[in-house]
Structure formats: C-alpha cells, structure tokens
Backbone as CSV, one residue per row, in Angstrom:
resi,resn,N_x,N_y,N_z,CA_x,CA_y,CA_z,C_x,C_y,C_z
1,MET,48.146,1.071,-16.440,46.198,1.202,-15.556,45.266,1.168,-16.482
2,MET,45.292,2.383,-17.333,44.161,2.702,-18.317,43.946,1.102,-18.899
3,LYS,45.069,0.794,-19.372,45.303,-0.858,-20.452,44.030,-1.706,-19.464
4,LYS,44.752,-1.866,-18.425,44.006,-2.818,-17.197,42.379,-2.321,-17.214
5,ILE,42.100,-1.218,-17.101,40.771,-0.824,-16.870,40.060,-1.072,-18.251
6,LYS,40.696,-0.829,-19.538,39.897,-1.250,-20.595,39.911,-2.360,-20.946
7,LYS,40.875,-3.560,-20.732,40.697,-5.009,-20.799,39.707,-5.245,-19.477
8,ASP,39.588,-4.909,-18.733,38.634,-5.416,-17.656,37.044,-4.829,-18.196
9,LEU,37.044,-3.692,-18.405,35.497,-3.401,-19.235,35.026,-4.203,-20.414
10,ILE,36.193,-4.528,-21.429,35.727,-5.273,-22.652,35.532,-6.473,-21.996
11,LEU,36.003,-7.344,-21.155,35.766,-8.508,-20.305,34.301,-8.423,-19.913
12,LEU,33.976,-7.532,-18.923,33.022,-7.687,-18.181,31.740,-7.545,-19.033
13,LYS,31.980,-6.259,-20.228,30.995,-6.351,-20.858,30.613,-7.496,-21.814
14,ASN,31.672,-8.280,-22.480,31.629,-9.745,-22.782,30.822,-10.505,-22.311
15,LEU,30.999,-11.001,-20.668,30.469,-11.399,-19.873,28.974,-11.349,-19.910
16,ILE,28.577,-10.167,-19.429,27.401,-9.462,-19.288,26.526,-10.016,-20.778
17,ILE,26.692,-9.428,-21.968,26.237,-9.532,-23.149,26.206,-11.317,-23.152
18,GLU,26.982,-11.791,-22.893,27.141,-13.692,-23.074,25.913,-14.112,-22.261
19,ASN,26.122,-13.413,-20.782,24.802,-14.139,-19.906,24.105,-13.611,-19.872
20,ASP,23.550,-12.476,-20.241,22.510,-11.133,-20.284,21.339,-11.740,-19.189
21,PRO,21.922,-10.834,-18.155,21.316,-11.256,-16.664,19.921,-10.676,-16.439
22,ILE,19.351,-10.037,-17.350,17.792,-9.269,-17.933,17.231,-10.269,-18.907
23,GLY,17.870,-10.765,-19.749,17.188,-11.511,-20.772,16.874,-10.669,-22.135
24,ILE,17.684,-9.395,-22.129,16.663,-8.302,-23.052,17.875,-8.646,-24.473
25,ILE,18.909,-8.644,-24.567,19.797,-9.075,-25.370,19.229,-10.268,-26.595
26,ASP,19.098,-11.413,-25.716,18.230,-12.261,-26.700,17.255,-12.038,-27.512
27,GLY,16.216,-11.305,-26.788,15.483,-10.389,-27.181,15.325,-9.471,-28.367
28,GLY,16.455,-9.119,-28.673,16.711,-8.275,-29.781,17.183,-6.648,-29.120
29,ALA,17.548,-6.595,-27.867,17.864,-5.051,-27.667,19.695,-5.208,-28.330
30,PRO,20.006,-3.856,-28.575,21.491,-3.769,-28.758,22.304,-3.967,-28.243
31,ASP,23.642,-4.551,-28.228,24.593,-4.836,-27.454,24.789,-3.742,-26.412
32,ASP,24.651,-2.492,-27.054,25.194,-1.260,-26.059,24.045,-1.125,-24.951
33,GLU,22.757,-1.774,-24.570,21.963,-1.570,-24.010,22.351,-1.586,-22.562
34,TYR,23.428,-2.552,-22.257,23.896,-2.455,-20.710,25.144,-1.333,-20.373
35,ASP,25.694,-0.795,-21.377,26.816,-0.036,-21.130,27.051,1.002,-20.221
36,SER,25.705,1.720,-19.954,25.943,2.538,-18.566,25.927,1.735,-17.244
37,THR,25.286,0.688,-17.327,25.356,-0.177,-15.981,26.378,-0.471,-15.946
38,ILE,27.177,-1.436,-16.616,28.434,-1.689,-16.841,29.806,-0.906,-16.318
39,LEU,29.328,0.427,-16.758,30.441,1.357,-16.707,30.600,1.551,-15.116
40,GLN,29.273,1.621,-14.434,28.883,1.651,-13.095,29.418,0.247,-12.154
41,VAL,29.220,-0.698,-12.900,29.551,-1.890,-11.908,30.991,-1.646,-12.284
42,LEU,31.840,-1.602,-13.354,33.452,-1.759,-12.945,33.995,-0.833,-12.267
43,SER,33.378,0.358,-12.184,33.633,1.388,-11.262,33.976,1.244,-9.878
44,LYS,32.815,0.008,-9.585,32.655,-0.212,-7.903,33.177,-1.554,-7.367
45,ILE,33.763,-2.429,-8.942,34.313,-3.787,-8.578,35.688,-3.699,-8.771
46,ASN,36.301,-2.318,-9.192,37.569,-2.312,-9.887,38.679,-3.170,-8.651
47,LYS,38.280,-2.715,-7.758,39.552,-3.359,-6.744,38.790,-4.188,-5.691
48,ILE,37.817,-4.818,-5.705,37.024,-6.109,-5.285,37.618,-7.727,-5.864
49,ASN,38.095,-8.590,-4.961,38.289,-9.878,-5.588,37.591,-11.043,-4.585
50,LYS,36.565,-10.396,-4.484,35.628,-11.580,-3.915,34.210,-11.657,-4.637
51,GLU,34.171,-12.938,-4.848,33.124,-13.445,-5.874,31.469,-12.867,-5.671
52,ASP,31.447,-12.783,-4.166,29.868,-12.587,-3.975,29.802,-11.122,-3.784
53,GLN,31.054,-10.535,-3.420,30.640,-9.058,-3.627,30.386,-8.337,-4.964
54,ILE,31.392,-9.437,-5.767,31.029,-8.677,-7.216,29.452,-8.997,-7.919
55,ALA,29.308,-10.238,-7.305,28.050,-10.643,-7.725,26.382,-10.067,-7.299
56,ASP,26.863,-9.349,-5.749,26.115,-8.268,-5.310,25.878,-6.744,-5.828
57,ILE,27.239,-6.525,-6.267,27.166,-5.365,-7.174,26.396,-5.395,-8.413
58,ILE,26.950,-6.231,-9.364,26.145,-6.536,-10.473,24.822,-6.612,-9.996
59,LYS,24.214,-7.442,-9.320,22.848,-7.366,-9.043,22.195,-6.178,-8.818
60,GLU,22.658,-5.539,-7.777,22.178,-4.174,-7.277,22.086,-3.116,-8.460
61,LEU,23.258,-2.881,-8.963,23.258,-2.057,-10.138,22.236,-2.569,-11.017
62,PHE,21.898,-3.738,-11.600,21.261,-4.055,-12.732,19.793,-4.107,-12.167
63,THR,19.447,-4.303,-11.065,18.128,-4.239,-9.916,17.771,-2.449,-10.239
64,ARG,18.604,-1.817,-9.833,18.601,-0.408,-10.048,17.818,0.043,-11.184
65,ASP,18.653,-0.229,-12.168,18.389,0.092,-13.931,17.256,-0.455,-14.066
66,PHE,17.211,-1.741,-14.046,16.284,-2.254,-14.398,14.961,-3.042,-13.998
67,GLY,15.012,-2.900,-12.970,14.085,-3.935,-11.756,14.050,-5.406,-11.091
68,ARG,13.790,-5.267,-10.070,14.533,-6.677,-9.337,13.636,-7.964,-9.960
69,ASP,12.506,-7.479,-10.654,11.701,-8.791,-11.514,12.579,-9.298,-12.503
70,TYR,13.303,-8.349,-13.215,14.442,-9.167,-14.131,15.384,-9.722,-14.168
71,VAL,16.096,-9.405,-12.871,17.804,-9.849,-12.619,17.643,-11.058,-12.239
72,ASN,18.598,-11.904,-12.964,19.167,-13.277,-12.584,19.894,-13.236,-11.827
73,GLY,19.977,-13.915,-10.393,21.000,-13.360,-9.402,21.953,-14.595,-9.885
74,ILE,21.707,-15.810,-10.416,22.437,-17.151,-10.494,23.329,-16.696,-11.552
75,LEU,22.622,-15.711,-12.816,23.793,-15.051,-13.581,24.748,-14.295,-13.435
76,CYS,24.417,-13.427,-12.076,25.234,-12.580,-11.886,26.121,-13.062,-10.811
77,LYS,26.231,-13.846,-10.369,27.051,-15.173,-9.799,28.341,-15.608,-10.715
78,LYS,27.682,-16.250,-11.762,28.205,-16.841,-12.890,29.302,-15.403,-13.429
79,ILE,28.884,-14.470,-13.669,29.530,-13.303,-14.318,30.563,-13.126,-13.480
80,ALA,30.219,-12.979,-12.218,30.931,-12.415,-11.121,32.346,-13.605,-10.995
81,HIS,32.164,-14.999,-10.906,32.885,-16.162,-10.901,34.135,-15.858,-12.477
82,GLU,33.280,-16.157,-13.349,34.338,-16.267,-14.839,34.941,-14.649,-14.825
83,PHE,34.341,-13.815,-14.222,35.190,-12.308,-14.341,36.500,-11.986,-13.417
84,LEU,36.362,-12.916,-12.412,37.465,-12.991,-11.826,38.519,-13.839,-12.249
85,ILE,38.212,-15.234,-12.766,38.814,-15.898,-13.032,39.759,-15.646,-14.511
86,LYS,39.086,-14.953,-15.324,39.539,-14.026,-16.560,40.309,-13.151,-16.504
87,ARG,39.824,-12.483,-15.257,40.946,-11.196,-15.046,42.156,-11.287,-15.036
88,THR,42.702,-12.552,-14.087,43.788,-12.521,-13.770,44.565,-13.708,-14.867
89,GLU,43.999,-13.992,-15.952,44.430,-14.639,-17.180,45.665,-13.807,-17.839
C-alpha cells in the first residue's frame, strides 16, 4: 500500500511540475513549491477514478492555496487525465 501511495505521489508531483498549473515553476520557483498542496490533492483523490472529479479537486486546492486568478483549469484537467492513464500502467 505504501509503495502505491509513494508511486502516486511521485507521479502526481512530476505531472504538476511539468504542467505547472499556476505558472510559477517556469518563473523560477523551487520544485517543492507545490509539495503541501500536492499531498492534500493526493489524499483526496486516492480512491477516485473519474477525471473530472480529480481535475476539480486539483483546481479547488490550488485555488485555495494560490488564488483563483492563477489556476489554469485546462492544465488541471490535463494533469488529471495523465494521472489516471499513468496510474494504471
């Protein structure tokens, strides 16, 4: 169980850093800038297998932590889509 959680955490973190839904990593923020939000996202999506629900949770938590003007909803959907595909590989 812990191996799966760790694998999901690494996958989610990589997808979020790669897609940067707030746009601050490309601006020079450290790769750990999103870590606390990523942990919260993972705890909420652990047993969810619906892309729209995962995207909504990502957007909700990033909006709460960083402000709604900065969250790219399209990237949240992309992250959710890729997460579900790669999670089952």
